[in-house]
C-alpha positions as CSV (number, residue, x, y, z in Angstrom):
1,M,0.0,0.0,0.0
2,L,2.8,2.4,0.9
3,M,4.6,1.9,-2.5
4,T,1.3,2.5,-4.3
5,L,0.7,5.8,-2.5
6,I,4.3,6.8,-3.1
7,Q,4.0,6.1,-6.8
8,K,0.7,8.1,-6.9
9,E,2.4,11.0,-5.1
10,I,5.4,10.9,-7.5
11,M,3.1,11.0,-10.6
12,H,1.1,13.9,-9.0
13,H,4.3,16.0,-8.6
14,I,5.9,15.0,-12.0
15,L,2.8,16.1,-13.9
16,S,2.6,19.4,-12.1
17,A,4.1,22.7,-13.3
18,R,6.2,23.1,-10.2
19,F,8.3,20.0,-11.1
20,V,9.0,21.5,-14.6
21,A,10.0,24.8,-13.0
22,L,12.2,22.9,-10.5
23,L,13.9,20.8,-13.2
24,L,14.7,23.9,-15.3
25,M,16.0,25.8,-12.4
26,C,18.3,23.0,-11.2
27,V,19.7,22.2,-14.7
28,L,20.4,25.8,-15.4
29,L,21.5,27.1,-12.0
30,I,23.9,24.4,-10.6
31,P,26.0,23.6,-13.8
32,L,26.3,27.3,-14.7
33,N,27.2,28.1,-11.2
34,L,29.9,25.5,-11.0
35,H,31.2,26.6,-14.5
36,I,31.6,30.2,-13.4
37,N,33.2,29.4,-10.1
38,Y,35.7,27.1,-11.7
39,H,36.9,30.0,-13.8
40,H,37.2,32.1,-10.7
41,Y,39.3,29.4,-9.1
42,L,41.6,29.2,-12.1
43,K,42.1,32.9,-11.9
44,R,43.0,32.7,-8.2
45,Q,45.3,29.8,-8.9
46,I,47.2,31.9,-11.5
47,D,47.5,34.8,-9.0
48,Y,48.8,32.3,-6.4
49,Q,51.4,31.0,-8.9
50,E,52.5,34.4,-9.9
51,Q,52.9,35.4,-6.2
52,E,54.9,32.3,-5.5
53,T,57.2,33.0,-8.5
54,L,57.7,36.6,-7.4
55,E,58.6,35.5,-3.9
56,D,61.2,33.0,-5.3
57,E,62.7,35.7,-7.5
58,N,63.0,38.1,-4.6
59,A,64.6,35.4,-2.5
60,L,67.1,34.6,-5.2
61,K,67.8,38.3,-5.7
62,D,68.4,38.8,-2.0
63,E,70.6,35.8,-1.8
64,N,72.8,37.1,-4.7
65,S,72.8,40.5,-3.1
66,E,73.9,39.1,0.2
67,K,76.8,37.3,-1.5
68,L,77.9,40.5,-3.2
69,E,77.2,43.1,-0.6
70,G,77.8,41.2,2.6
71,M,75.1,41.3,5.3
72,S,72.7,43.7,3.5
73,I,69.6,41.7,4.3
74,K,70.4,41.6,8.0
75,F,71.2,45.2,8.2
76,K,67.9,46.0,6.5
77,L,66.2,43.9,9.2
78,A,68.1,45.8,11.9
79,T,67.0,49.1,10.6
80,D,63.5,48.3,9.4
81,T,61.4,46.3,11.8
82,N,58.4,46.3,9.4
83,L,60.4,44.6,6.6
84,E,58.7,41.3,5.4
85,V,61.4,38.7,5.3
86,S,59.0,36.0,4.1
87,K,55.4,35.3,3.2
88,L,53.1,32.3,3.9
89,I,50.9,32.5,0.8
90,L,47.4,31.1,0.9
91,K,46.9,28.5,-1.9
92,P,43.3,28.2,-3.2
93,T,41.6,24.9,-2.9
94,P,39.8,23.3,-5.9
95,L,36.7,22.6,-3.8
96,S,36.2,26.4,-3.4
97,V,34.3,25.9,-6.7
98,F,31.5,24.4,-4.6
99,A,31.8,26.7,-1.5
100,T,33.8,29.9,-1.4
101,G,33.4,29.9,2.4
102,L,36.1,31.9,4.2
103,E,38.6,31.7,1.4
104,S,37.6,35.0,-0.1
105,A,37.9,36.7,3.4
106,L,41.2,35.2,4.4
107,P,44.3,37.3,3.8
108,S,46.2,36.4,0.6
109,Y,49.4,36.0,2.6
110,L,50.8,36.3,6.1
111,G,54.0,38.4,6.0
112,M,56.7,37.8,8.6
113,T,58.2,41.0,10.2
114,R,60.1,41.6,13.4
115,N,57.1,43.4,14.8
116,G,54.8,40.5,14.1
117,I,52.6,39.1,11.3
118,T,51.2,41.4,8.7
119,R,48.3,40.4,6.4
120,G,47.9,40.7,2.7
121,E,44.7,41.8,1.0
122,A,41.9,39.3,0.8
123,S,40.1,38.7,-2.5
124,L,37.0,40.2,-0.8
125,S,38.8,43.6,-0.5
126,T,40.3,43.5,-4.0
127,A,36.9,43.3,-5.7
128,P,34.5,45.0,-3.3
129,I,31.9,45.9,-6.0
130,A,31.6,42.3,-7.1
131,F,30.9,41.1,-3.6
132,L,28.4,43.8,-2.9
133,L,25.6,41.6,-4.2
134,G,26.9,38.5,-2.5
135,H,28.7,35.4,-3.8
136,L,26.7,32.7,-5.6
137,D,28.0,29.2,-5.1
138,F,26.7,25.7,-4.6
139,V,26.4,25.9,-0.9
140,F,24.5,29.2,-1.2
141,V,22.1,27.7,-3.8
142,V,21.3,24.7,-1.6
143,S,21.1,26.6,1.7
144,T,18.9,29.5,0.3
145,V,17.2,28.5,-2.9
146,F,16.5,24.8,-2.3
147,S,15.4,25.3,1.3
148,L,12.7,27.7,0.0
149,L,11.7,25.3,-2.9
150,A,11.4,22.5,-0.4
151,L,8.9,24.5,1.7
152,L,7.0,25.4,-1.5
153,F,6.8,21.7,-2.3
154,T,5.4,20.7,1.0
155,F,3.4,23.6,2.4
156,D,0.1,22.2,0.9
157,A,0.9,18.5,1.3
158,V,-1.8,18.1,4.0
159,A,-3.4,21.6,4.1
160,G,-4.2,21.5,0.4
161,E,-6.0,18.1,0.7
162,R,-7.8,19.2,3.8
163,E,-9.0,22.4,2.2
164,A,-10.1,20.5,-0.9
165,G,-11.9,17.9,1.2
166,T,-10.0,14.9,-0.2
167,L,-8.1,14.2,3.1
168,R,-11.3,13.1,4.9
169,I,-12.3,10.9,2.0
170,T,-8.8,9.3,1.7
171,L,-8.6,8.5,5.5
172,A,-12.2,7.2,5.6
173,N,-11.0,4.1,3.6
174,A,-9.2,2.6,6.7
175,L,-5.9,4.0,5.5
176,P,-3.4,4.4,8.4
177,R,-2.4,7.9,8.9
178,D,1.3,7.2,9.2
179,I,1.3,5.5,5.8
180,F,-0.5,8.4,4.2
181,L,2.0,10.9,5.7
182,W,5.0,8.8,4.8
183,S,3.8,8.6,1.2
184,K,3.5,12.4,1.1
185,L,7.0,12.9,2.5
186,I,8.8,10.2,0.6
187,G,7.1,10.8,-2.7
188,G,7.6,14.5,-2.6
189,Y,11.2,14.2,-1.5
190,F,12.1,11.7,-4.2
191,V,10.6,14.0,-6.9
192,F,12.5,17.0,-5.4
193,I,15.9,15.4,-5.2
194,L,15.8,13.8,-8.7
195,P,16.3,17.1,-10.6
196,F,18.8,18.1,-7.9
197,L,20.9,15.0,-8.5
198,I,20.6,15.2,-12.2
199,S,21.9,18.8,-12.2
200,V,24.8,17.9,-9.9
201,I,25.9,15.2,-12.2
202,I,25.7,17.5,-15.2
203,G,27.7,20.1,-13.2
204,L,30.4,17.6,-12.4
205,L,30.6,16.6,-16.0
206,V,31.1,20.2,-17.0
207,L,33.9,20.6,-14.4
208,V,35.6,17.4,-15.5
209,L,35.6,18.5,-19.2
210,Q,37.3,21.7,-18.1
211,G,40.1,19.9,-16.1
212,F,38.7,19.7,-12.6
213,P,40.6,17.0,-10.6
214,L,37.5,15.0,-9.7
215,S,39.3,11.7,-9.9
216,E,41.4,12.5,-6.8
217,S,40.1,10.3,-4.0
218,D,40.0,13.0,-1.4
219,I,38.2,15.4,-3.6
220,F,35.6,12.9,-4.8
221,L,34.9,11.7,-1.2
222,R,34.5,15.3,0.0
223,I,32.1,16.1,-2.9
224,F,30.1,13.0,-2.0
225,C,29.9,14.1,1.6
226,L,28.8,17.6,0.5
227,I,26.0,16.0,-1.6
228,C,24.9,13.8,1.3
229,A,24.8,16.8,3.6
230,S,22.8,18.7,1.0
231,L,20.2,15.9,0.8
232,L,20.0,15.8,4.6
233,Y,19.5,19.6,4.7
234,I,16.7,19.4,2.1
235,A,15.1,16.7,4.2
236,V,15.0,19.0,7.2
237,F,13.0,21.6,5.3
238,F,10.7,19.0,3.9
239,A,10.0,18.1,7.6
240,V,9.5,21.8,8.3
241,G,7.0,22.1,5.5
242,A,5.1,19.1,6.6
243,V,4.8,20.5,10.2
244,I,3.4,23.8,8.8
245,S,1.1,22.0,6.4
246,I,-0.4,19.9,9.2
247,Y,-0.8,22.8,11.7
248,F,-2.8,25.1,9.4
249,D,-6.1,24.4,7.6
250,S,-5.7,26.8,4.8
251,A,-3.0,26.4,2.1
252,K,-2.7,30.2,1.7
253,T,-2.0,30.6,5.4
254,A,0.5,27.7,5.3
255,L,2.3,29.4,2.4
256,I,2.6,32.7,4.3
257,V,3.8,31.0,7.5
258,A,6.3,28.9,5.5
259,F,7.8,31.9,3.8
260,T,8.0,33.7,7.2
261,V,9.7,30.7,8.8
262,W,12.2,30.5,5.9
263,V,13.1,34.2,6.2
264,F,13.9,33.9,9.9
265,V,15.6,30.5,9.8
266,V,17.7,31.0,6.7
267,L,18.3,34.8,6.4
268,I,18.0,36.3,9.9
269,L,18.8,34.0,12.8
270,P,22.2,32.6,11.6
271,R,23.5,36.2,11.3
272,V,21.9,37.4,14.6
273,G,24.0,34.8,16.4
274,F,27.3,36.5,15.4
275,L,25.9,40.0,16.0
276,A,25.0,38.9,19.5
277,A,28.5,37.4,20.0
278,Q,30.1,40.8,19.1
279,I,28.0,42.4,21.8
280,V,28.5,39.7,24.4
281,A,32.3,39.3,23.8
282,P,33.8,42.3,22.1
283,T,37.4,42.0,20.9
284,S,40.3,44.3,19.9
285,T,41.4,44.4,16.2
286,A,44.5,42.8,14.8
287,E,45.8,46.2,13.7
288,S,45.5,47.6,17.2
289,V,47.5,44.6,18.5
290,Y,50.2,45.2,15.9
291,R,50.4,48.9,16.7
292,E,50.7,48.1,20.4
293,K,53.6,45.8,19.8
294,T,55.3,48.3,17.5
295,A,55.0,51.0,20.2
296,K,56.4,48.7,22.9
297,R,59.4,47.8,20.7
298,A,60.0,51.5,20.0
299,E,59.9,52.3,23.7
300,L,62.4,49.5,24.5
301,R,64.6,50.6,21.7
302,A,64.6,54.2,22.9
303,G,65.5,53.1,26.4
304,L,68.5,51.1,25.0
305,D,69.6,54.0,22.8
306,A,69.5,56.3,25.9
307,E,71.6,53.8,27.9
308,R,74.1,53.4,25.1
309,G,74.3,57.2,24.7
310,K,75.0,57.5,28.5
311,M,77.8,54.9,28.2
312,M,79.3,56.7,25.3
313,S,79.3,59.9,27.3
314,E,81.1,58.2,30.2
315,V,83.7,56.8,27.8
316,M,84.2,60.2,26.2
317,S,84.6,61.8,29.7
318,E,87.3,59.2,30.6
319,M,89.1,59.9,27.4
320,M,89.0,63.6,28.0
321,K,90.5,63.1,31.5
322,S,93.3,60.8,30.2
323,N,94.0,63.0,27.1
324,P,94.3,66.7,28.0
325,T,93.6,69.1,25.1
326,Q,96.4,70.6,23.1
327,G,95.8,74.2,22.0
328,G,92.2,74.1,23.2
329,T,91.2,71.4,20.8
330,A,91.3,67.6,20.8
331,V,90.0,64.8,18.6
332,F,88.8,61.7,20.4
333,T,88.2,58.4,18.6
334,M,86.7,55.3,20.2
335,G,88.8,52.4,19.5
336,P,87.8,48.7,19.2
337,G,88.6,48.2,22.9
338,H,86.2,50.9,24.0
339,M,83.4,49.5,21.7
340,K,84.0,45.9,22.9
341,K,83.8,47.1,26.5
342,M,80.6,49.0,25.9
343,N,79.0,46.1,24.0
344,E,79.8,43.8,26.9
345,K,78.0,46.2,29.3
346,M,75.0,46.5,26.9
347,A,74.7,42.8,26.3
348,P,72.6,41.9,29.4
349,L,70.5,45.0,28.9
350,E,69.8,44.0,25.3
351,E,68.9,40.5,26.3
352,E,66.6,41.7,29.0
353,A,64.8,44.1,26.6
354,R,64.5,41.3,23.9
355,L,63.0,38.9,26.4
356,K,60.7,41.6,27.8
357,Y,59.4,42.4,24.2
358,R,58.9,38.7,23.3
359,S,57.0,38.1,26.5
360,L,54.8,41.1,25.9
361,A,54.2,40.2,22.2
362,T,53.3,36.7,23.1
363,Q,50.8,37.9,25.8
364,L,49.2,40.3,23.3
365,D,48.9,37.7,20.6
366,R,47.5,35.1,23.0
367,R,45.0,37.6,24.4
368,Y,43.9,38.5,20.9
369,Q,43.6,34.9,19.8
370,R,41.7,34.0,23.0
371,E,39.3,36.9,22.5
372,R,38.6,36.1,18.9
373,K,38.2,32.4,19.6
374,Y,35.8,33.0,22.4
375,Q,33.7,35.4,20.2
376,D,33.7,33.0,17.3
377,T,32.7,30.1,19.5
378,I,29.7,32.1,20.9
379,G,28.7,33.2,17.5
380,V,28.9,29.7,16.0
381,N,26.9,28.2,18.9
382,F,24.2,30.9,18.8
383,S,23.8,30.4,15.0
384,R,23.5,26.7,15.4
385,I,19.9,27.1,16.6
386,T,19.0,27.0,12.8
387,P,19.8,24.1,10.4
388,T,21.1,26.5,7.9
389,A,24.1,27.5,10.0
390,S,24.9,23.8,10.7
391,F,24.7,22.9,7.0
392,I,27.0,25.8,6.0
393,F,29.5,24.9,8.7
394,L,29.4,21.3,7.6
395,A,29.6,22.0,3.9
396,T,32.5,24.5,4.1
397,D,34.5,22.2,6.3
398,A,33.9,19.4,3.8
399,T,35.2,21.7,1.0
400,Q,38.2,22.9,2.9
401,T,37.0,26.5,3.0
402,G,35.5,26.7,6.5
403,Q,36.6,27.1,10.1
404,A,39.2,24.3,9.9
405,K,40.9,26.0,6.9
406,K,41.1,29.3,8.8
407,N,42.4,27.7,11.9
408,T,45.1,25.7,10.0
409,Y,46.2,28.8,8.1
410,F,46.7,31.1,11.1
411,Q,48.2,28.3,13.2
412,T,50.8,27.6,10.5
413,G,51.6,31.3,10.2
414,T,52.0,31.6,14.0
415,R,54.4,28.6,14.1
416,Y,56.4,29.9,11.2
417,Y,56.7,33.3,12.9
418,E,57.9,31.7,16.1
419,T,60.5,29.8,14.2
420,L,61.7,32.9,12.4
421,D,61.8,34.8,15.7
422,T,63.9,32.2,17.4
423,E,66.3,31.7,14.5
424,I,66.6,35.2,13.0
425,F,64.7,38.1,14.6
426,S,66.0,37.6,18.1
427,K,69.6,37.5,16.9
428,I,69.7,40.6,14.8
429,S,70.8,44.0,16.3
430,E,68.3,46.7,16.2
431,G,69.4,49.8,18.0
432,G,71.0,47.5,20.6
433,F,68.7,44.5,20.3
434,G,70.8,41.4,20.0
435,H,74.6,41.0,20.1
436,H,75.1,37.8,18.0
437,N,77.6,37.4,15.2
438,M,75.8,38.5,12.0
439,E,77.7,35.8,10.0
440,E,76.0,33.1,12.1
441,I,72.4,34.4,11.4
442,P,70.5,32.9,8.4
443,S,69.0,35.6,6.1
444,T,65.6,33.8,5.7
445,M,63.9,30.4,6.0
446,P,61.4,28.9,3.6
447,P,57.7,28.9,4.7
448,P,56.3,25.5,5.9
449,P,53.7,23.8,3.8
450,L,50.0,24.4,4.7
451,V,48.8,20.9,5.7
452,E,45.1,20.5,5.2
453,P,43.1,18.3,7.6
454,T,42.2,14.9,6.4
455,L,38.6,13.9,5.6
456,G,38.5,12.0,8.9
457,E,39.6,15.0,10.8
458,T,37.1,17.1,8.9
459,L,34.2,14.9,9.8
460,Q,35.3,14.8,13.4
461,H,35.4,18.6,13.5
462,A,32.0,18.8,11.8
463,A,30.4,15.9,13.8
464,L,28.3,18.3,15.9
465,D,26.8,20.0,12.8
466,L,26.0,16.6,11.2
467,L,24.3,15.4,14.4
468,L,22.3,18.7,14.6
469,L,21.0,18.2,11.1
470,C,20.0,14.7,11.9
471,F,18.4,15.9,15.1
472,F,16.4,18.6,13.3
473,A,15.2,16.1,10.7
474,I,14.1,13.5,13.3
475,V,12.5,15.9,15.7
476,L,10.5,17.8,13.1
477,T,9.4,14.6,11.4
478,T,8.3,13.2,14.8
479,V,6.4,16.5,15.5
480,A,4.6,16.2,12.2
481,F,3.5,12.6,12.8
482,L,2.4,13.3,16.4
483,K,0.3,16.3,15.3
484,F,-1.1,14.4,12.3
485,F,-2.2,11.5,14.5
486,R,-4.1,13.9,16.9
487,M,-5.5,16.1,14.2
488,D,-9.3,16.3,13.7
489,I,-10.1,16.0,10.1
């Protein structure tokens, strides 16, 4: 009986105008969307390769310059604390074709200076007009467009039949209510996902013909996880539509309520969570932290310069006492012995200042990271009251453009800076900072590779979002059945 009713429901939807409209929208929207985003990815890939080539050329030029001109790089570092000695460049991921995520907002590179880490411009800032209208990708289409279409498919599943009077006739034939509702949900869901899957397959074929590396196992499995998450997300909104259809007698009322729910669940509540987090847990900016570290370094440098000037005055006074003037004039020259003696006295002061600065810089960085992490955690948890936020977090993690990518990128940059600080920055003289032999200090170090989390680690990180989507689907379906069993028809 269930299969017969499901087939009847499928035929009812296939012969309707809404199915034709859905099919045309899917076939046109998803493949075209993937095609356009793949060309955007290729452009970002070219920009990345050009930036890498430029960095290699600059490194080779500096290396040749150092061989010809001695310690020029290290002297530049000693005089210019904002000089970027190296860059950790962000490599675009192929799966950004499906979800731009945070990749467009992340800095294009992390520059390593003595004062800290500087950030390059993000693609979001280099093309602000293009992003003014938002970015259209696969995840946006599923989270926004298909959630609305799922509600439009189900808002009159029960309310429409009750309003037409066919529900009472159908259930008067000793038909169990659960079988009737299951047929509505399963039949409508199957008809809905069929055009979706067809359009996804067409879109993947379009990508493969353009050279997209779909055959790589990690990419294929991640796309498969993205499709499964999309199907689960659509099922959640089918359950939402079923609940609305059961609670209201009129199809028009159900449509208005469904659209209102969609606006709040998809467009408003996910963003309200992060706005609330900014109020509950405000943070300082990265630029303010950088300026604070620069000011502290300048303060310590000025103190050392004053101490060095005081020592030079004492040396000059001693030289004047030991060398009386001849004819009212005298020329005093500090020899190597005097310089060596003064450097020996300055060494502990320089080391103390260096350690004090490093301690302060570490405290500022940790405070800033702690504040941002706390604010992000609050915002993420607040926004998870809606299935849309959970789906976006899950989908962007699966495509390597989400929170995991951001954390990996900045953590790699922090480790790289700490290595440079230990091996290079802390050993170079800067108005008294450091007293090491310049010949023993390396001029630069290559940046470490950006290791992406594996699929297993990604699923572990996104497990909560996956469980929340399952929770929403199960709870809403249960509510629909309980209400339908108690409904008076």
